[in-house]
PDB file of N, CA, C and O in Angstrom:
ATOM      1  N   UNK A   1      70.943 105.537 103.933  1.00  0.00           N
ATOM      2  CA  UNK A   1      70.735 103.838 103.544  1.00  0.00           C
ATOM      3  C   UNK A   1      71.909 103.239 104.153  1.00  0.00           C
ATOM      4  O   UNK A   1      72.760 104.070 104.474  1.00  0.00           O
ATOM      5  N   UNK A   2      72.168 102.126 104.381  1.00  0.00           N
ATOM      6  CA  UNK A   2      73.243 101.319 104.552  1.00  0.00           C
ATOM      7  C   UNK A   2      74.296 101.293 104.034  1.00  0.00           C
ATOM      8  O   UNK A   2      74.186 101.323 102.808  1.00  0.00           O
ATOM      9  N   UNK A   3      75.318 101.251 104.393  1.00  0.00           N
ATOM     10  CA  UNK A   3      76.614 100.723 103.176  1.00  0.00           C
ATOM     11  C   UNK A   3      77.060  99.324 103.632  1.00  0.00           C
ATOM     12  O   UNK A   3      76.434  98.783 104.543  1.00  0.00           O
ATOM     13  N   UNK A   4      78.193  98.652 103.006  1.00  0.00           N
ATOM     14  CA  UNK A   4      78.525  97.195 103.528  1.00  0.00           C
ATOM     15  C   UNK A   4      79.483  97.285 104.739  1.00  0.00           C
ATOM     16  O   UNK A   4      80.042  98.370 104.898  1.00  0.00           O
ATOM     17  N   UNK A   5      79.830  95.974 105.891  1.00  0.00           N
ATOM     18  CA  UNK A   5      79.839  95.872 106.784  1.00  0.00           C
ATOM     19  C   UNK A   5      81.140  96.221 106.822  1.00  0.00           C
ATOM     20  O   UNK A   5      81.717  95.358 106.161  1.00  0.00           O
ATOM     21  N   UNK A   6      82.112  97.183 107.318  1.00  0.00           N
ATOM     22  CA  UNK A   6      83.232  97.873 107.764  1.00  0.00           C
ATOM     23  C   UNK A   6      83.698  96.117 108.472  1.00  0.00           C
ATOM     24  O   UNK A   6      82.987  95.258 108.994  1.00  0.00           O
ATOM     25  N   UNK A   7      84.862  96.148 108.240  1.00  0.00           N
ATOM     26  CA  UNK A   7      86.026  94.878 108.280  1.00  0.00           C
ATOM     27  C   UNK A   7      86.588  95.517 109.971  1.00  0.00           C
ATOM     28  O   UNK A   7      86.968  94.769 110.872  1.00  0.00           O
ATOM     29  N   UNK A   8      86.521  96.886 110.061  1.00  0.00           N
ATOM     30  CA  UNK A   8      87.386  97.462 111.863  1.00  0.00           C
ATOM     31  C   UNK A   8      86.553  97.784 112.452  1.00  0.00           C
ATOM     32  O   UNK A   8      86.685  97.137 113.490  1.00  0.00           O
ATOM     33  N   UNK A   9      85.189  98.738 112.604  1.00  0.00           N
ATOM     34  CA  UNK A   9      84.654  99.252 113.464  1.00  0.00           C
ATOM     35  C   UNK A   9      83.156  98.444 113.139  1.00  0.00           C
ATOM     36  O   UNK A   9      82.107  99.043 113.380  1.00  0.00           O
ATOM     37  N   UNK A  10      83.135  97.117 112.605  1.00  0.00           N
ATOM     38  CA  UNK A  10      81.698  96.380 111.858  1.00  0.00           C
ATOM     39  C   UNK A  10      80.343  97.172 112.378  1.00  0.00           C
ATOM     40  O   UNK A  10      79.490  97.034 113.254  1.00  0.00           O
ATOM     41  N   UNK A  11      80.589  97.867 111.562  1.00  0.00           N
ATOM     42  CA  UNK A  11      79.052  98.652 111.569  1.00  0.00           C
ATOM     43  C   UNK A  11      78.551  98.892 109.946  1.00  0.00           C
ATOM     44  O   UNK A  11      79.451  98.777 109.115  1.00  0.00           O
ATOM     45  N   UNK A  12      77.591  99.120 109.588  1.00  0.00           N
ATOM     46  CA  UNK A  12      77.461  99.131 107.675  1.00  0.00           C
ATOM     47  C   UNK A  12      77.372 100.710 107.147  1.00  0.00           C
ATOM     48  O   UNK A  12      76.478 101.400 106.659  1.00  0.00           O
ATOM     49  N   UNK A  13      78.512 100.879 107.437  1.00  0.00           N
ATOM     50  CA  UNK A  13      78.882 102.105 107.396  1.00  0.00           C
ATOM     51  C   UNK A  13      80.333 102.568 106.023  1.00  0.00           C
ATOM     52  O   UNK A  13      80.837 103.632 105.665  1.00  0.00           O
ATOM     53  N   UNK A  14      80.489 101.425 105.718  1.00  0.00           N
ATOM     54  CA  UNK A  14      81.457 100.820 104.474  1.00  0.00           C
ATOM     55  C   UNK A  14      81.239 101.515 103.241  1.00  0.00           C
ATOM     56  O   UNK A  14      80.761 100.630 102.531  1.00  0.00           O
ATOM     57  N   UNK A  15      81.296 102.532 102.571  1.00  0.00           N
ATOM     58  CA  UNK A  15      80.624 103.193 101.598  1.00  0.00           C
ATOM     59  C   UNK A  15      81.480 103.282 100.306  1.00  0.00           C
ATOM     60  O   UNK A  15      82.559 103.716 100.709  1.00  0.00           O
ATOM     61  N   UNK A  16      81.572 103.082  98.848  1.00  0.00           N
ATOM     62  CA  UNK A  16      82.216 102.924  97.848  1.00  0.00           C
ATOM     63  C   UNK A  16      82.369 104.308  97.313  1.00  0.00           C
ATOM     64  O   UNK A  16      81.574 105.222  97.095  1.00  0.00           O
ATOM     65  N   UNK A  17      84.031 104.112  97.132  1.00  0.00           N
ATOM     66  CA  UNK A  17      84.443 105.866  96.613  1.00  0.00           C
ATOM     67  C   UNK A  17      84.897 105.026  95.520  1.00  0.00           C
ATOM     68  O   UNK A  17      84.894 103.819  95.276  1.00  0.00           O
ATOM     69  N   UNK A  18      85.593 106.917  94.500  1.00  0.00           N
ATOM     70  CA  UNK A  18      86.370 106.229  93.490  1.00  0.00           C
ATOM     71  C   UNK A  18      87.730 105.468  93.070  1.00  0.00           C
ATOM     72  O   UNK A  18      88.212 105.281  91.953  1.00  0.00           O
ATOM     73  N   UNK A  19      88.231 105.053  94.497  1.00  0.00           N
ATOM     74  CA  UNK A  19      89.323 104.046  94.312  1.00  0.00           C
ATOM     75  C   UNK A  19      89.397 102.878  95.554  1.00  0.00           C
ATOM     76  O   UNK A  19      90.332 102.127  95.832  1.00  0.00           O
ATOM     77  N   UNK A  20      87.852 103.029  96.292  1.00  0.00           N
ATOM     78  CA  UNK A  20      87.985 101.329  96.790  1.00  0.00           C
ATOM     79  C   UNK A  20      86.711 101.501  97.800  1.00  0.00           C
ATOM     80  O   UNK A  20      85.544 101.635  97.435  1.00  0.00           O
ATOM     81  N   UNK A  21      87.097 101.474  98.899  1.00  0.00           N
ATOM     82  CA  UNK A  21      85.737 101.608  99.933  1.00  0.00           C
ATOM     83  C   UNK A  21      86.185 102.755 101.195  1.00  0.00           C
ATOM     84  O   UNK A  21      87.357 103.112 101.319  1.00  0.00           O
ATOM     85  N   UNK A  22      85.070 103.268 102.100  1.00  0.00           N
ATOM     86  CA  UNK A  22      86.347 103.975 102.858  1.00  0.00           C
ATOM     87  C   UNK A  22      84.720 104.590 104.396  1.00  0.00           C
ATOM     88  O   UNK A  22      84.137 105.666 104.531  1.00  0.00           O
ATOM     89  N   UNK A  23      84.625 103.555 105.005  1.00  0.00           N
ATOM     90  CA  UNK A  23      84.105 104.004 106.943  1.00  0.00           C
ATOM     91  C   UNK A  23      84.132 105.540 106.686  1.00  0.00           C
ATOM     92  O   UNK A  23      84.956 106.355 106.269  1.00  0.00           O
ATOM     93  N   UNK A  24      82.292 105.558 107.320  1.00  0.00           N
ATOM     94  CA  UNK A  24      82.155 107.116 107.218  1.00  0.00           C
ATOM     95  C   UNK A  24      82.569 107.536 109.141  1.00  0.00           C
ATOM     96  O   UNK A  24      83.093 108.401 109.842  1.00  0.00           O
ATOM     97  N   UNK A  25      81.773 106.006 109.222  1.00  0.00           N
ATOM     98  CA  UNK A  25      82.186 105.866 111.164  1.00  0.00           C
ATOM     99  C   UNK A  25      83.779 106.234 111.238  1.00  0.00           C
ATOM    100  O   UNK A  25      84.142 107.409 111.279  1.00  0.00           O
ATOM    101  N   UNK A  26      84.865 104.951 111.256  1.00  0.00           N
ATOM    102  CA  UNK A  26      86.158 105.226 111.527  1.00  0.00           C
ATOM    103  C   UNK A  26      86.907 105.594 110.660  1.00  0.00           C
ATOM    104  O   UNK A  26      88.094 105.437 110.944  1.00  0.00           O
ATOM    105  N   UNK A  27      86.602 106.234 109.248  1.00  0.00           N
ATOM    106  CA  UNK A  27      87.644 106.579 108.299  1.00  0.00           C
ATOM    107  C   UNK A  27      88.282 105.559 107.962  1.00  0.00           C
ATOM    108  O   UNK A  27      89.404 105.928 107.615  1.00  0.00           O
ATOM    109  N   UNK A  28      88.127 104.010 107.838  1.00  0.00           N
ATOM    110  CA  UNK A  28      88.849 103.255 107.370  1.00  0.00           C
ATOM    111  C   UNK A  28      88.387 102.721 106.220  1.00  0.00           C
ATOM    112  O   UNK A  28      87.348 102.144 105.899  1.00  0.00           O
ATOM    113  N   UNK A  29      89.991 103.229 105.330  1.00  0.00           N
ATOM    114  CA  UNK A  29      89.889 102.830 104.225  1.00  0.00           C
ATOM    115  C   UNK A  29      90.280 101.377 103.343  1.00  0.00           C
ATOM    116  O   UNK A  29      91.139 100.606 103.770  1.00  0.00           O
ATOM    117  N   UNK A  30      89.602 101.151 102.189  1.00  0.00           N
ATOM    118  CA  UNK A  30      90.532 100.214 101.197  1.00  0.00           C
ATOM    119  C   UNK A  30      90.604 100.261 100.124  1.00  0.00           C
ATOM    120  O   UNK A  30      89.613 100.148  99.403  1.00  0.00           O
ATOM    121  N   UNK A  31      92.037 100.480  99.592  1.00  0.00           N
ATOM    122  CA  UNK A  31      91.828 100.964  98.401  1.00  0.00           C
ATOM    123  C   UNK A  31      91.856  99.693  97.238  1.00  0.00           C
ATOM    124  O   UNK A  31      92.356  98.647  97.650  1.00  0.00           O
ATOM    125  N   UNK A  32      91.366  99.701  95.841  1.00  0.00           N
ATOM    126  CA  UNK A  32      91.448  98.601  94.918  1.00  0.00           C
ATOM    127  C   UNK A  32      91.943  99.052  93.940  1.00  0.00           C
ATOM    128  O   UNK A  32      91.339  99.732  93.110  1.00  0.00           O
ATOM    129  N   UNK A  33      93.540  98.625  93.876  1.00  0.00           N
ATOM    130  CA  UNK A  33      94.934  99.049  92.696  1.00  0.00           C
ATOM    131  C   UNK A  33      94.049  98.366  91.420  1.00  0.00           C
ATOM    132  O   UNK A  33      93.174  97.544  91.694  1.00  0.00           O
ATOM    133  N   UNK A  34      94.278  98.689  90.216  1.00  0.00           N
ATOM    134  CA  UNK A  34      94.278  98.232  89.320  1.00  0.00           C
ATOM    135  C   UNK A  34      95.584  97.059  89.167  1.00  0.00           C
ATOM    136  O   UNK A  34      96.505  96.902  89.968  1.00  0.00           O
ATOM    137  N   UNK A  35      95.353  96.334  87.932  1.00  0.00           N
ATOM    138  CA  UNK A  35      96.339  95.296  87.306  1.00  0.00           C
ATOM    139  C   UNK A  35      96.218  94.341  86.553  1.00  0.00           C
ATOM    140  O   UNK A  35      95.891  93.155  86.615  1.00  0.00           O
ATOM    141  N   UNK A  36      96.590  95.176  85.715  1.00  0.00           N
ATOM    142  CA  UNK A  36      95.955  94.910  83.855  1.00  0.00           C
ATOM    143  C   UNK A  36      95.026  94.622  83.644  1.00  0.00           C
ATOM    144  O   UNK A  36      94.705  94.117  82.569  1.00  0.00           O
ATOM    145  N   UNK A  37      94.079  94.888  84.813  1.00  0.00           N
ATOM    146  CA  UNK A  37      92.711  94.258  83.891  1.00  0.00           C
ATOM    147  C   UNK A  37      92.314  92.995  84.328  1.00  0.00           C
ATOM    148  O   UNK A  37      91.298  92.366  84.031  1.00  0.00           O
ATOM    149  N   UNK A  38      93.395  92.648  85.197  1.00  0.00           N
ATOM    150  CA  UNK A  38      92.759  90.959  86.217  1.00  0.00           C
ATOM    151  C   UNK A  38      91.991  91.131  87.283  1.00  0.00           C
ATOM    152  O   UNK A  38      91.927  90.206  88.094  1.00  0.00           O
ATOM    153  N   UNK A  39      91.164  92.483  87.534  1.00  0.00           N
ATOM    154  CA  UNK A  39      90.725  93.206  88.454  1.00  0.00           C
ATOM    155  C   UNK A  39      90.931  94.051  89.237  1.00  0.00           C
ATOM    156  O   UNK A  39      92.155  94.119  89.348  1.00  0.00           O
ATOM    157  N   UNK A  40      90.295  95.011  90.094  1.00  0.00           N
ATOM    158  CA  UNK A  40      90.563  96.127  90.530  1.00  0.00           C
ATOM    159  C   UNK A  40      89.997  97.220  89.739  1.00  0.00           C
ATOM    160  O   UNK A  40      89.808  96.948  88.554  1.00  0.00           O
ATOM    161  N   UNK A  41      89.696  98.355  90.119  1.00  0.00           N
ATOM    162  CA  UNK A  41      89.429  99.445  89.273  1.00  0.00           C
ATOM    163  C   UNK A  41      90.547  99.925  88.584  1.00  0.00           C
ATOM    164  O   UNK A  41      91.596 100.201  89.167  1.00  0.00           O
ATOM    165  N   UNK A  42      90.412 100.021  87.578  1.00  0.00           N
ATOM    166  CA  UNK A  42      91.472 101.040  86.049  1.00  0.00           C
ATOM    167  C   UNK A  42      91.395 102.399  86.472  1.00  0.00           C
ATOM    168  O   UNK A  42      90.575 102.757  87.317  1.00  0.00           O
ATOM    169  N   UNK A  43      92.142 103.115  85.971  1.00  0.00           N
ATOM    170  CA  UNK A  43      91.732 104.661  85.491  1.00  0.00           C
ATOM    171  C   UNK A  43      90.930 104.926  85.133  1.00  0.00           C
ATOM    172  O   UNK A  43      90.231 104.121  84.517  1.00  0.00           O
ATOM    173  N   UNK A  44      90.594 106.117  85.300  1.00  0.00           N
ATOM    174  CA  UNK A  44      89.271 106.766  84.675  1.00  0.00           C
ATOM    175  C   UNK A  44      88.944 107.112  83.290  1.00  0.00           C
ATOM    176  O   UNK A  44      89.539 108.017  82.704  1.00  0.00           O
ATOM    177  N   UNK A  45      88.233 106.580  82.878  1.00  0.00           N
ATOM    178  CA  UNK A  45      88.024 106.779  81.087  1.00  0.00           C
ATOM    179  C   UNK A  45      87.364 108.360  80.860  1.00  0.00           C
ATOM    180  O   UNK A  45      86.147 108.534  80.805  1.00  0.00           O
ATOM    181  N   UNK A  46      88.134 109.224  80.767  1.00  0.00           N
ATOM    182  CA  UNK A  46      87.576 110.716  79.742  1.00  0.00           C
ATOM    183  C   UNK A  46      86.209 110.346  79.043  1.00  0.00           C
ATOM    184  O   UNK A  46      85.037 110.390  79.417  1.00  0.00           O
ATOM    185  N   UNK A  47      87.036 109.841  77.504  1.00  0.00           N
ATOM    186  CA  UNK A  47      85.448 109.302  76.962  1.00  0.00           C
ATOM    187  C   UNK A  47      83.628 108.793  78.319  1.00  0.00           C
ATOM    188  O   UNK A  47      82.572 109.302  78.696  1.00  0.00           O
ATOM    189  N   UNK A  48      84.144 107.985  78.422  1.00  0.00           N
ATOM    190  CA  UNK A  48      82.885 107.096  79.305  1.00  0.00           C
ATOM    191  C   UNK A  48      82.722 107.587  80.996  1.00  0.00           C
ATOM    192  O   UNK A  48      81.627 107.607  81.557  1.00  0.00           O
ATOM    193  N   UNK A  49      84.026 107.971  81.673  1.00  0.00           N
ATOM    194  CA  UNK A  49      83.623 108.340  82.495  1.00  0.00           C
ATOM    195  C   UNK A  49      83.605 106.570  83.908  1.00  0.00           C
ATOM    196  O   UNK A  49      83.466 106.193  85.071  1.00  0.00           O
ATOM    197  N   UNK A  50      83.795 106.296  82.893  1.00  0.00           N
ATOM    198  CA  UNK A  50      84.150 104.656  83.926  1.00  0.00           C
ATOM    199  C   UNK A  50      85.721 104.462  84.533  1.00  0.00           C
ATOM    200  O   UNK A  50      86.661 105.243  84.381  1.00  0.00           O
ATOM    201  N   UNK A  51      85.715 103.551  85.055  1.00  0.00           N
ATOM    202  CA  UNK A  51      87.128 103.042  85.737  1.00  0.00           C
ATOM    203  C   UNK A  51      87.296 102.101  85.315  1.00  0.00           C
ATOM    204  O   UNK A  51      87.160 101.157  86.093  1.00  0.00           O
ATOM    205  N   UNK A  52      87.739 101.733  83.663  1.00  0.00           N
ATOM    206  CA  UNK A  52      87.921 100.494  82.930  1.00  0.00           C
ATOM    207  C   UNK A  52      89.090 100.943  82.628  1.00  0.00           C
ATOM    208  O   UNK A  52      89.321 100.307  81.600  1.00  0.00           O
ATOM    209  N   UNK A  53      90.156 101.722  82.845  1.00  0.00           N
ATOM    210  CA  UNK A  53      91.351 102.017  81.975  1.00  0.00           C
ATOM    211  C   UNK A  53      92.548 101.398  82.023  1.00  0.00           C
ATOM    212  O   UNK A  53      93.319 101.939  82.816  1.00  0.00           O
ATOM    213  N   UNK A  54      93.192  99.989  81.177  1.00  0.00           N
ATOM    214  CA  UNK A  54      93.984  99.427  81.782  1.00  0.00           C
ATOM    215  C   UNK A  54      95.090  99.136  80.484  1.00  0.00           C
ATOM    216  O   UNK A  54      94.349  98.442  79.789  1.00  0.00           O
ATOM    217  N   UNK A  55      95.954  99.191  79.967  1.00  0.00           N
ATOM    218  CA  UNK A  55      97.469  99.374  79.481  1.00  0.00           C
ATOM    219  C   UNK A  55      96.565 100.728  78.267  1.00  0.00           C
ATOM    220  O   UNK A  55      96.115 100.355  77.184  1.00  0.00           O
ATOM    221  N   UNK A  56      96.473 101.985  78.660  1.00  0.00           N
ATOM    222  CA  UNK A  56      95.850 102.666  78.081  1.00  0.00           C
ATOM    223  C   UNK A  56      94.676 101.958  76.784  1.00  0.00           C
ATOM    224  O   UNK A  56      94.948 101.773  75.598  1.00  0.00           O
ATOM    225  N   UNK A  57      93.997 101.810  77.147  1.00  0.00           N
ATOM    226  CA  UNK A  57      92.484 101.144  76.970  1.00  0.00           C
ATOM    227  C   UNK A  57      91.416 101.068  77.463  1.00  0.00           C
ATOM    228  O   UNK A  57      91.249 100.477  78.529  1.00  0.00           O
ATOM    229  N   UNK A  58      90.566 101.576  76.885  1.00  0.00           N
ATOM    230  CA  UNK A  58      88.574 101.466  77.798  1.00  0.00           C
ATOM    231  C   UNK A  58      88.274  99.711  77.753  1.00  0.00           C
ATOM    232  O   UNK A  58      88.782  99.088  76.820  1.00  0.00           O
ATOM    233  N   UNK A  59      87.671  99.169  78.502  1.00  0.00           N
ATOM    234  CA  UNK A  59      87.867  98.162  78.478  1.00  0.00           C
ATOM    235  C   UNK A  59      86.168  98.501  78.356  1.00  0.00           C
ATOM    236  O   UNK A  59      85.540  97.460  78.160  1.00  0.00           O
ATOM    237  N   UNK A  60      85.500  99.446  78.413  1.00  0.00           N
ATOM    238  CA  UNK A  60      84.293  99.707  78.247  1.00  0.00           C
ATOM    239  C   UNK A  60      83.832  99.919  76.728  1.00  0.00           C
ATOM    240  O   UNK A  60      83.332  99.082  75.977  1.00  0.00           O
ATOM    241  N   UNK A  61      84.182 101.475  76.435  1.00  0.00           N
ATOM    242  CA  UNK A  61      84.153 101.641  75.083  1.00  0.00           C
ATOM    243  C   UNK A  61      84.738 101.655  74.202  1.00  0.00           C
ATOM    244  O   UNK A  61      84.203 101.770  73.099  1.00  0.00           O
ATOM    245  N   UNK A  62      86.345 101.519  74.393  1.00  0.00           N
ATOM    246  CA  UNK A  62      87.299 100.832  73.850  1.00  0.00           C
ATOM    247  C   UNK A  62      88.377 102.518  73.095  1.00  0.00           C
ATOM    248  O   UNK A  62      89.103 102.510  72.101  1.00  0.00           O
ATOM    249  N   UNK A  63      88.078 103.696  74.003  1.00  0.00           N
ATOM    250  CA  UNK A  63      88.927 104.584  73.401  1.00  0.00           C
ATOM    251  C   UNK A  63      90.406 103.911  74.052  1.00  0.00           C
ATOM    252  O   UNK A  63      90.593 103.112  74.970  1.00  0.00           O
ATOM    253  N   UNK A  64      91.296 104.594  73.170  1.00  0.00           N
ATOM    254  CA  UNK A  64      92.286 104.236  73.151  1.00  0.00           C
ATOM    255  C   UNK A  64      93.841 105.595  73.887  1.00  0.00           C
ATOM    256  O   UNK A  64      93.896 106.799  73.637  1.00  0.00           O
ATOM    257  N   UNK A  65      94.315 105.205  74.303  1.00  0.00           N
ATOM    258  CA  UNK A  65      94.875 106.724  74.795  1.00  0.00           C
ATOM    259  C   UNK A  65      96.441 106.973  74.732  1.00  0.00           C
ATOM    260  O   UNK A  65      96.787 105.827  75.019  1.00  0.00           O
ATOM    261  N   UNK A  66      97.465 107.568  74.583  1.00  0.00           N
ATOM    262  CA  UNK A  66      98.996 107.604  74.381  1.00  0.00           C
ATOM    263  C   UNK A  66      99.148 107.614  76.063  1.00  0.00           C
ATOM    264  O   UNK A  66      98.146 107.733  76.768  1.00  0.00           O
ATOM    265  N   UNK A  67     100.318 107.495  76.557  1.00  0.00           N
ATOM    266  CA  UNK A  67     100.828 107.314  78.188  1.00  0.00           C
ATOM    267  C   UNK A  67     100.277 108.936  78.587  1.00  0.00           C
ATOM    268  O   UNK A  67      99.833 109.165  79.712  1.00  0.00           O
ATOM    269  N   UNK A  68     100.362 110.012  77.530  1.00  0.00           N
ATOM    270  CA  UNK A  68      99.975 111.044  78.598  1.00  0.00           C
ATOM    271  C   UNK A  68      99.091 111.840  78.260  1.00  0.00           C
ATOM    272  O   UNK A  68      98.938 112.992  78.667  1.00  0.00           O
ATOM    273  N   UNK A  69      97.997 110.826  76.924  1.00  0.00           N
ATOM    274  CA  UNK A  69      96.526 111.621  77.777  1.00  0.00           C
ATOM    275  C   UNK A  69      95.666 111.534  79.199  1.00  0.00           C
ATOM    276  O   UNK A  69      94.595 112.088  79.445  1.00  0.00           O
ATOM    277  N   UNK A  70      96.427 110.704  80.026  1.00  0.00           N
ATOM    278  CA  UNK A  70      95.360 109.823  81.208  1.00  0.00           C
ATOM    279  C   UNK A  70      96.007 110.730  82.621  1.00  0.00           C
ATOM    280  O   UNK A  70      95.583 110.496  83.753  1.00  0.00           O
TER     281      UNK A  70
END
């Protein structure tokens, strides 16, 4: 299965990871930071297992967390 085009080695080996993307050929990594729900990936929600927790609330399932929970 082909991935996306790697900007470093120009091969279709750029696959999605939990924190962004990584090339399996040249090990180039791109991380997507969370930024208050305005794009990027948030923290992982233990309830729905999606990376949609911003400001201690999951935007996918609506679960609320204290700062020590995540």
